[in-house]
PLY file of the C-alpha trace (Angstrom):
ply
format ascii 1.0
element vertex 197
property float x
property float y
property float z
element edge 196
property int vertex1
property int vertex2
end_header
-33.82 115.49 141.68
-34.71 118.68 140.87
-38.29 118.16 141.41
-38.02 116.38 144.12
-35.59 118.58 145.62
-37.87 121.23 145.19
-40.94 119.66 147.20
-38.90 118.18 149.65
-37.95 121.86 150.65
-41.17 123.54 150.33
-42.98 120.23 151.97
-40.69 118.38 153.29
-40.28 114.78 152.92
-43.23 113.42 154.57
-45.43 115.18 152.49
-43.88 114.77 149.24
-45.78 111.64 147.48
-43.69 109.53 145.18
-47.14 109.86 142.83
-46.21 113.70 142.67
-42.65 113.66 141.62
-43.75 111.01 139.74
-46.86 113.06 137.63
-44.36 116.57 137.57
-41.20 114.95 135.69
-43.60 112.27 133.49
-42.47 109.16 134.36
-44.33 105.81 135.40
-43.80 104.74 139.28
-41.93 101.65 137.70
-39.39 104.18 136.67
-38.93 105.92 139.91
-38.46 102.31 141.17
-36.11 101.93 139.11
-33.94 104.86 140.25
-34.55 104.43 143.91
-35.96 101.13 146.18
-38.00 103.39 148.18
-38.05 107.09 149.63
-34.99 106.61 151.86
-33.37 105.84 148.83
-34.73 109.04 147.10
-33.40 110.77 150.49
-30.06 109.22 150.33
-29.66 110.09 146.50
-30.72 113.59 147.52
-28.89 113.95 150.39
-25.48 113.00 149.04
-26.12 115.34 146.29
-26.82 118.19 148.01
-23.41 117.48 150.00
-21.49 117.62 147.15
-23.14 121.02 146.27
-22.59 122.61 149.37
-19.19 121.41 149.63
-18.27 122.20 145.68
-19.64 126.26 146.92
-17.25 126.60 149.98
-14.17 124.81 147.94
-15.03 127.70 146.08
-15.83 130.48 147.74
-12.93 130.35 150.80
-10.79 128.72 148.03
-10.75 132.30 146.00
-11.19 133.53 149.03
-7.54 132.27 150.45
-6.28 133.49 146.84
-7.22 136.57 147.35
-5.30 137.00 150.67
-2.83 134.34 152.32
-3.79 135.92 156.11
-5.80 133.05 157.49
-8.30 135.07 159.43
-8.49 137.52 156.49
-9.33 134.97 154.20
-12.06 133.39 155.94
-13.51 137.30 156.82
-13.41 137.16 153.05
-14.88 134.19 152.54
-17.82 134.94 154.84
-18.80 138.40 152.61
-18.63 136.27 149.74
-20.90 133.74 151.28
-23.27 136.25 152.53
-22.82 137.95 149.16
-23.92 134.61 147.39
-26.97 134.09 149.96
-28.02 138.11 148.98
-28.01 137.70 145.10
-30.11 134.72 145.18
-33.64 135.65 143.42
-35.66 134.45 145.97
-34.99 133.18 149.50
-33.14 130.17 150.26
-34.81 127.35 149.82
-33.33 125.44 153.00
-31.00 122.65 153.73
-31.54 119.00 152.82
-29.96 117.93 155.71
-31.60 120.22 158.06
-35.06 118.68 156.25
-34.45 115.17 157.31
-33.30 115.88 160.36
-36.09 116.96 161.47
-38.46 114.33 160.38
-35.36 111.47 161.21
-37.90 109.04 162.73
-38.79 108.84 158.71
-35.81 107.53 157.95
-33.96 104.58 158.16
-29.65 104.59 159.94
-27.82 105.25 156.65
-29.65 108.79 156.42
-29.26 109.75 159.58
-25.22 108.87 159.49
-25.79 110.76 156.04
-26.45 113.81 158.36
-24.27 113.34 160.59
-21.17 113.14 158.60
-22.33 115.94 156.59
-22.25 118.27 159.72
-18.99 115.96 160.72
-17.28 117.28 157.43
-18.48 120.83 157.73
-16.91 120.40 161.14
-13.57 119.30 160.12
-14.07 122.06 156.81
-14.29 125.09 159.38
-11.98 123.92 162.25
-9.13 123.59 160.28
-9.52 127.19 159.15
-10.10 128.16 162.61
-7.01 126.24 164.22
-4.95 128.26 161.61
-6.76 131.42 162.35
-5.99 130.82 166.25
-2.27 129.65 165.47
-1.24 133.00 164.22
-4.10 135.40 166.35
-4.74 133.78 169.67
-8.74 134.58 170.70
-9.39 137.88 172.83
-11.41 135.48 174.57
-12.20 131.94 175.68
-13.61 130.04 173.14
-14.41 126.12 172.76
-13.19 126.11 169.01
-14.75 123.07 168.43
-18.34 125.01 168.96
-17.08 127.32 166.92
-16.71 125.69 163.90
-20.08 124.26 164.61
-21.31 127.40 165.00
-20.41 128.16 161.00
-23.36 126.18 160.19
-25.63 126.72 163.20
-25.46 130.25 162.29
-26.33 129.53 158.32
-29.55 127.02 159.07
-30.99 129.57 161.92
-30.61 132.22 158.68
-32.41 130.00 156.90
-34.94 129.49 159.48
-35.26 133.63 159.92
-35.41 133.81 156.87
-38.20 131.80 155.96
-40.03 132.31 158.94
-40.10 136.25 158.70
-40.11 135.76 154.72
-36.90 138.38 155.24
-34.30 137.02 152.49
-31.68 139.32 153.97
-31.93 137.67 157.46
-29.73 135.03 156.09
-26.85 137.79 154.76
-27.25 139.47 157.98
-26.66 136.40 160.13
-23.60 135.44 157.83
-22.21 138.85 158.46
-22.88 139.09 162.09
-21.12 136.25 162.52
-18.10 137.70 160.49
-17.87 140.55 162.68
-18.04 138.41 165.83
-14.76 136.37 164.17
-13.44 139.81 163.68
-13.96 140.75 167.25
-12.60 137.72 168.34
-9.15 137.62 166.90
-8.21 140.79 165.78
-5.38 141.68 168.07
-6.41 144.33 170.63
-4.19 147.52 170.09
-2.66 148.24 174.00
-3.75 151.12 175.47
-1.00 154.46 175.10
0.50 154.78 178.06
0 1
1 2
2 3
3 4
4 5
5 6
6 7
7 8
8 9
9 10
10 11
11 12
12 13
13 14
14 15
15 16
16 17
17 18
18 19
19 20
20 21
21 22
22 23
23 24
24 25
25 26
26 27
27 28
28 29
29 30
30 31
31 32
32 33
33 34
34 35
35 36
36 37
37 38
38 39
39 40
40 41
41 42
42 43
43 44
44 45
45 46
46 47
47 48
48 49
49 50
50 51
51 52
52 53
53 54
54 55
55 56
56 57
57 58
58 59
59 60
60 61
61 62
62 63
63 64
64 65
65 66
66 67
67 68
68 69
69 70
70 71
71 72
72 73
73 74
74 75
75 76
76 77
77 78
78 79
79 80
80 81
81 82
82 83
83 84
84 85
85 86
86 87
87 88
88 89
89 90
90 91
91 92
92 93
93 94
94 95
95 96
96 97
97 98
98 99
99 100
100 101
101 102
102 103
103 104
104 105
105 106
106 107
107 108
108 109
109 110
110 111
111 112
112 113
113 114
114 115
115 116
116 117
117 118
118 119
119 120
120 121
121 122
122 123
123 124
124 125
125 126
126 127
127 128
128 129
129 130
130 131
131 132
132 133
133 134
134 135
135 136
136 137
137 138
138 139
139 140
140 141
141 142
142 143
143 144
144 145
145 146
146 147
147 148
148 149
149 150
150 151
151 152
152 153
153 154
154 155
155 156
156 157
157 158
158 159
159 160
160 161
161 162
162 163
163 164
164 165
165 166
166 167
167 168
168 169
169 170
170 171
171 172
172 173
173 174
174 175
175 176
176 177
177 178
178 179
179 180
180 181
181 182
182 183
183 184
184 185
185 186
186 187
187 188
188 189
189 190
190 191
191 192
192 193
193 194
194 195
195 196
């Protein structure tokens, strides 16, 4: 799975062959097909594993942030800072996102792979929407905002940061984008001081 994931993130699913995977892990093609019926089955397994890992990371970071501060706005800001630091401390640029990779090449895959992608995005939307609704309950936004679109923006910023990092060969672009989003949330929800009379 690690070899397949690395190859897919480097070259995409279309350019990754079953032959190269079996050669790299030194198994027979029959061994591959014992585990996966075809490339779609491999994609499904990789995406499921990727989603589980992303969810574990988010649970850990934002769970710890909530333990550090009970205030939902401050907990979210802390969680985003820890997420940016996680990306900043990677030895190399972020390798990419399997959900994005399969979304870019969705014509290669069956409906189940596309539904896994959709479920991943909806799951991440629900996660961040719940956090943002808790924030909005205490801190009315300073500007009108579509809270659902704002929840999607978390992953949009992360995915966009990955693209910037890869295209520019600047690993720091991803954490910088996360920190800019963090600043936007702070400005959007922090209570404004009323001017003195």
